[in-house]
C-alpha positions in Angstrom: 155.7 147.8 86.7 156.3 148.4 90.4 157.9 151.8 89.6 155.1 152.9 87.3 153.4 156.0 88.8 149.9 154.5 88.1 150.7 151.0 89.4 149.0 151.5 92.8 145.8 152.6 91.1 145.9 149.7 88.7 146.3 147.3 91.6 143.4 149.0 93.4 141.2 148.4 90.3 142.4 144.8 90.1 141.4 144.2 93.7 137.9 145.7 92.9 137.7 143.4 89.8 138.4 140.4 91.9 135.7 141.4 94.3 133.2 141.8 91.4 134.1 138.2 90.2 133.7 136.9 93.7 130.2 138.5 94.1 129.1 137.2 90.6 130.1 133.6 91.4 130.5 133.2 95.2 130.3 129.4 95.3 132.8 129.1 92.5 135.2 131.6 94.1 135.0 129.8 97.5 136.3 126.6 95.8 139.5 128.4 94.9 139.8 130.5 98.1 143.3 129.5 99.1 146.5 129.8 97.2 146.9 126.0 97.3 143.6 125.4 95.6 144.1 128.2 93.2 147.5 126.8 92.0 146.1 123.3 91.8 143.3 124.6 89.6 145.7 126.4 87.3 147.8 123.2 86.9 144.6 121.3 86.1 143.4 123.8 83.5 146.8 123.7 81.8 146.6 119.9 81.7 143.0 120.1 80.3 143.9 122.5 77.5 147.0 120.6 76.5 145.1 117.3 76.6 142.3 118.8 74.5 144.9 120.0 71.9 146.1 116.4 71.7 142.5 115.2 71.1 141.7 114.0 74.6 138.9 115.9 76.3 139.3 115.6 80.0 141.7 115.2 83.0 141.7 112.1 85.2 141.9 112.1 89.0 145.2 110.3 88.7 146.6 113.1 86.4 145.3 115.8 88.7 147.0 114.2 91.7 150.2 113.6 89.9 150.4 117.2 88.8 149.7 118.4 92.4 152.5 116.2 93.7 155.0 117.0 90.9 154.6 120.8 91.6 154.6 120.1 95.4 151.2 121.8 95.8 149.5 119.3 98.1 149.6 115.9 99.6 148.0 113.0 97.7 145.0 112.9 100.1 144.5 116.7 99.8 144.6 116.6 96.0 142.2 113.7 95.8 139.8 115.4 98.2 139.8 118.6 96.2 139.2 116.7 92.9 136.2 114.9 94.6 134.8 118.1 96.0 135.1 119.8 92.6 133.1 117.0 91.0 130.5 117.1 93.8 129.8 120.8 93.4 129.8 120.8 89.6 133.1 122.8 89.2 134.3 120.0 87.0 132.0 117.7 84.9 132.6 114.1 84.0 133.1 113.3 80.4 133.6 109.6 80.6 133.3 107.0 83.4 135.3 103.8 83.5 135.4 101.3 86.4 136.0 103.1 89.7 136.3 106.8 90.4 139.9 106.8 89.1 138.4 106.3 85.6 136.5 109.6 85.5 137.7 112.1 83.0 136.6 115.6 83.9 136.5 118.9 82.2 135.9 122.4 83.6 132.2 123.5 83.9 131.1 126.4 81.6 131.0 128.7 84.7 134.7 128.0 85.3 135.7 128.9 81.7 133.6 132.1 82.0 135.4 133.0 85.3 138.8 132.2 83.8 138.0 134.5 80.8 136.9 137.3 83.2 140.0 136.8 85.3 142.3 137.1 82.3 140.3 140.1 81.1 140.9 141.9 84.4 144.6 141.4 84.2 144.9 142.3 80.6 142.9 145.5 81.3 145.4 146.3 84.0 148.3 145.9 81.6 146.5 148.1 79.1 146.1 150.8 81.8 149.8 150.8 82.2 150.9 151.1 78.6 147.8 152.0 76.6 147.5 148.6 74.9 144.4 146.9 73.6 144.9 143.4 75.0 141.5 143.2 76.8 139.6 144.2 73.7 141.5 141.6 71.7 140.5 138.9 74.3 136.8 139.9 74.0 137.0 139.8 70.2 138.7 136.4 70.1 136.5 134.8 72.7 137.1 131.2 73.7 139.9 130.9 71.2 142.4 132.6 73.5 142.0 130.4 76.6 143.7 127.2 75.1 146.5 129.4 73.8 147.1 131.4 77.0 146.3 129.2 79.9 149.1 126.6 79.7 151.7 129.4 79.6 150.0 131.3 82.4 150.0 128.1 84.6 153.6 127.4 83.8 154.6 130.9 84.7 152.6 131.0 88.0 154.0 127.6 89.1 157.6 128.6 88.3 157.4 132.0 90.1 158.9 132.0 93.6 157.3 135.3 94.2 153.9 133.7 93.7 154.7 130.3 95.2 156.3 131.8 98.4 155.0 135.3 98.9 156.0 137.6 101.7 154.5 136.8 105.1 152.1 139.7 104.9 150.5 138.2 101.9 150.9 134.5 102.9 148.9 135.0 106.2 145.8 135.6 104.1 146.5 133.4 101.1 146.9 130.3 103.3 143.4 130.4 104.8 139.9 129.9 103.4 138.6 133.1 101.8 141.8 134.8 102.8 142.4 136.0 99.3 139.0 137.6 99.1 139.4 139.3 102.5 142.8 140.7 101.4 141.3 141.9 98.1 138.5 143.7 100.0 141.0 145.5 102.2 143.1 146.6 99.2 140.0 147.7 97.3 138.9 149.7 100.4 142.1 151.8 100.4 142.0 155.6 100.2 143.9 156.1 96.9 144.5 159.8 97.7 147.1 158.7 100.2 150.7 158.8 99.2 152.1 155.4 98.2 155.0 155.7 100.7 152.8 156.5 103.7 153.5 154.0 106.6 149.8 153.3 107.3 147.2 153.6 104.6 143.6 153.9 105.8 140.8 151.6 104.4 137.0 152.0 104.6 136.7 148.8 106.6 135.6 149.5 110.1 134.4 146.2 111.5 135.2 142.5 111.3 131.5 141.7 110.6 131.4 144.1 107.6 134.6 142.5 106.2 133.3 139.0 106.6 129.7 139.4 105.5 130.1 139.5 101.6 132.1 136.2 101.7 129.8 134.2 103.8 132.5 133.5 106.3 132.1 133.6 110.1 133.1 136.6 112.1 135.4 134.3 114.1 137.3 133.1 111.0 137.7 136.7 109.7 138.7 137.9 113.1 141.3 135.1 113.5 142.8 136.0 110.1 143.0 139.7 111.0 144.6 138.8 114.4 147.3 136.9 112.6 148.0 139.8 110.3 148.0 142.3 113.2 150.5 140.1 115.1 153.1 140.5 112.3 152.4 144.2 111.8 150.6 144.0 108.5 147.6 146.0 109.6 145.8 147.4 112.6 142.9 149.5 113.9 143.2 153.3 113.9 141.4 153.4 117.3 139.2 150.9 119.1 139.1 147.5 117.5 136.0 147.0 115.5 134.9 150.6 115.8 137.5 152.4 113.8 139.1 152.1 110.3 141.6 149.4 109.5 145.0 150.6 108.3 147.4 148.6 106.0 151.1 148.8 106.5 153.5 149.7 103.7 154.9 146.2 103.8 151.5 144.6 103.3 150.7 146.8 100.4 154.1 146.3 98.8 153.7 142.5 99.1 150.3 142.5 97.5 151.6 144.8 94.7 154.6 142.5 94.1 152.4 139.4 93.7 150.2 141.3 91.2 153.2 142.5 89.3 154.5 139.0 89.0 151.1 137.8 87.8 150.8 140.5 85.3 154.2 139.8 83.9 153.3 136.1 83.5 149.9 136.9 81.8 151.4 139.6 79.6 154.0 137.1 78.3 151.4 134.5 77.7 149.2 137.0 75.8 152.2 137.9 73.6 152.8 134.2 72.9 149.1 133.7 72.1 148.8 136.6 69.7 151.8 135.3 67.8 150.6 131.7 67.9 151.9 129.5 65.1 151.0 126.1 66.4 154.1 125.7 68.6 153.9 125.3 72.4 154.3 128.5 74.3 157.4 128.8 76.4 156.9 129.1 80.2 156.7 132.8 81.3 158.7 133.5 84.5 158.3 136.9 86.1 160.8 136.6 88.9 163.8 137.9 86.9 162.0 141.2 86.1 161.1 141.7 89.8 164.2 140.5 91.5 165.8 143.9 91.6 162.9 145.3 93.7 162.2 142.2 95.7 163.4 143.8 98.9 161.9 147.2 98.3 159.1 148.4 100.6 157.2 150.1 97.8 
């Protein structure tokens, strides 16, 4: 995928799709704004769909925490706090309450399932753009039927991928902070796609920290601190005066972002293939790293 002549444009459209999702459901997007929360959510959705297939509708706090610990995603306290926050804001809904908070069984709210469907659709449309497939249309036709089939395999693949779990520093500096992923997507979406893919510094349409921060309801201070960390490692910079000129993105930053998207697309493509050939058996984990290992050190 990384070598495909249209891959840069596909990644650009993906970033724009993520922006559209964020704008459609900003509160929901904010709950999954760091990579840690995003991966915990995928693990929980996998547990939910597998439990539902076994006739048990819901995930307990204990199960959620155990999964987070087993995959080394978060500490016990962090996982418990995230579960409680998701309940508080209606991201997950209780299905049954026993004695004490540990007895709550929770399921994803309808808005979460809608967002998950749209997220899958964006990635399947990207795959279709690369090979002329019709995966996105099949997802629309099948509706909710696809989520229980795809999501467990997608979560397995994401959690098993070292490229996704430990991305390059250029990517990690954004993925580790609140709304960092959204800020990064906005920068990629703002690229001038007429520029050559191997240019050292690609220009964006972002010219101020305030303009970058405003759509995500984050402070200028937080966005500026995140940009400063990226500038410090050479990921991006200002073409002229800071805050009064366009931001450029380094080749390494763009390559790191593209590599994570390629890993994700490989995982989702494998999960889709398993779902469309579904025969009642559990889908095998989809791991994208092997397909990308040959290009892992490449700058483009």
